[in-house]
N, C-alpha and C positions, 0 to 999 in steps of 0.2 A: 198852800203847799201840800205835799205830799209826805207819809208818813210808813213807814215801813217797818216791822218790829217783827222779831223772830218768836214764837215760842217759846224755842230753844234756849231762849236767857229773856224768860219774861221778867216783866219790872218788879213781882213780888210773887213770893210761895207763902200759901197758909197750909200750916200742916193742922190736922184735925185726928182725931180717932178713924182706923179705918180708910183712910184716905186724906186726897191733898186738892188742893185749886190752887193751880198756874195763872198770872194775870198782865196783860199788857193794857197799858193807859196809852189811848189814843185821842185826838181830840175828837169828838162826838163819837166816842165805841171803848166801851171796858169789854174788851174780848176775854171771856175763861176757858179754860179746862181746868173739867174738873174729874178726878179718878176716886174711883169707891172701890171698895176692894169688898168681894163674895163676904154677907155678913152684914156691910154698913147700913145704917138707918139713919135719916135725919134726923127724927126724935131722940136718939140714945146717942150719936156722932156730933149733934152740929147743936141741940136742944139748949144742952149745960154752958155751952159758949154762948151762945146769944142771948138767952131767958125767954124767951116767945112760947106760948104753948106747939104753936105749930111756924111753919119756914112762911115768912112773913117780904119774901125777895120776889118779884115777876122775873119768868122765865123766857126765852126764848131761845130752842135749845137745837141739839144736831145730836143726834146718839152715834160715837163712830162703833163702839166698841160693848158686848154685854146687852142685859135686860133691865130696865128700871122702873117699878110701879110707883104710881102718881094715886094720892087719895085728897081732896078735897077735905076740907071739915065737913061740909056739908053730907058726906060717905061716898060721893062720885069719884069712880076711880077711871083709870085707863094703865096700859100697859105700852112702852115706848123699847123700841131696838134698833137692831144696825142699819143705819139707812135712814130712820125715820126722823122727820123734824115735829117740835111740837113749843106749845104755847099752854104753859100753867101758871095762872093769877100768885097773888098771895094767899096765903091759907091751905098751906095743904104739908103731909107728910111725903116721905117716899124711903125706899130703900131697892137694894137689890136683889134682882130674882134670881136663884140658881148660883152655881159655882163659875162663874166668868165675873173676872172684872168689868167693872163699866167704865166708859170714857165718855162725856158728854162736853161739847162746845156748846158756851154761853155767848148769846152775843146781844143780851137785854141790856148788859149794863148793871144787870143783879149783884154781876162776881166782882163789882167794887166795893159792896158790902158784905156780900157771901161770908159767912164763919167769922164777924168779927165779936165781940163783945160789946154790947151796945149800953146806955143808961135808962134804964125805963123805972 
C-alpha cells in the first residue's frame, strides 16, 4: 500500500520552549520536522519534559535551515548546517548556533518519542 502525507497537515504537533515538532506517522517511518528558535537548547527546552540528563533519541537528520551544535556525553562535538545530513546516537545535548531559526528533518523514527514526557 502506498502512503502519502503532507507535513502541512501533520498527525501531531508538539510545542516546547523555543520550538516545536511536527510529526507524520507512516508504516515503517515516523518523519518529523523540528523547528528551533535562536536560543533553543535541548538541556533547557526538552530535558524538563523528558526527565533524562541528555537526549536519549537517535536522530538521522537533514538540516534545512540554520546551524545546530551537537555535543555527545563524552564531550565529542559537531556542528551541522544547511544541506548536511547527520547521524546522532542517544546521549547528547544540542543547541542553536547564531541568530537564525533551525529547521531539521528527522527520518530516524526518533520523532515518535521526541519531546514527550517519560516515566523513569
